[in-house]
Backbone as JSON, one array per atom type, in Angstrom:
{
  "sequence": "XXXXXXXXXXXXXXXXXXXXXXXXX",
  "N": [[7.58, -4.84, 15.08], [6.88, -1.53, 15.18], [7.34, 1.42, 13.39], [8.16, 4.74, 12.2], [8.12, 4.16, 9.57], [6.04, 2.51, 9.33], [3.62, 3.79, 8.68], [4.23, 4.63, 6.1], [4.5, 2.17, 4.86], [1.89, 1.23, 5.03], [0.54, 3.05, 3.39], [1.86, 2.49, 1.01], [1.03, -0.13, 0.67], [-1.73, 0.17, 0.33], [-1.74, 1.74, -1.98], [-0.61, -0.06, -3.74], [-2.5, -2.09, -3.72], [-4.68, -0.76, -4.83], [-3.63, -0.2, -7.36], [-3.32, -2.79, -8.31], [-5.98, -3.62, -8.41], [-6.97, -1.9, -10.33], [-5.46, -2.69, -12.53], [-6.37, -5.29, -12.82], [-8.92, -4.83, -13.66]],
  "CA": [[8.2, -3.53, 15.36], [6.21, -0.45, 14.44], [8.12, 2.68, 13.39], [7.63, 5.77, 11.3], [7.94, 3.53, 8.25], [4.77, 1.77, 9.37], [2.63, 4.55, 7.9], [4.65, 4.56, 4.68], [4.19, 0.82, 4.38], [0.42, 1.16, 4.87], [0.22, 3.82, 2.18], [2.37, 1.71, -0.12], [0.16, -1.31, 0.52], [-3.0, 0.64, -0.24], [-1.47, 2.15, -3.38], [-0.37, -1.28, -4.52], [-3.8, -2.78, -3.86], [-5.47, 0.01, -5.81], [-3.02, -0.43, -8.67], [-3.64, -4.16, -8.7], [-7.4, -3.67, -8.76], [-7.13, -1.19, -11.61], [-4.87, -3.54, -13.58], [-7.25, -6.46, -13.02], [-10.11, -4.37, -14.38]],
  "C": [[7.51, -2.45, 14.51], [7.01, 0.84, 14.52], [7.45, 3.69, 12.47], [7.36, 5.18, 9.92], [6.6, 2.79, 8.19], [3.73, 2.49, 8.52], [2.97, 4.47, 6.42], [4.28, 3.2, 4.1], [2.68, 0.7, 4.12], [0.03, 1.87, 3.57], [0.66, 3.03, 0.95], [1.45, 0.52, -0.39], [-1.15, -0.9, -0.15], [-2.81, 1.01, -1.71], [-1.31, 0.92, -4.25], [-1.7, -2.0, -4.75], [-4.64, -2.07, -4.91], [-4.94, -0.24, -7.21], [-3.39, -1.81, -9.18], [-5.09, -4.24, -9.15], [-7.62, -3.01, -10.12], [-6.6, -2.06, -12.75], [-5.79, -4.73, -13.87], [-8.47, -6.06, -13.84], [-9.77, -4.27, -15.87]]
}
C-alpha cells in the first residue's frame, strides 16, 4: 500500500542510512 507516507518513509530511510554511514565512519 503506497500512500503519502511513502515519501516520508523514503526520506526517513535515506536519512537513517546516511546517519548509519556517518556513525560507522
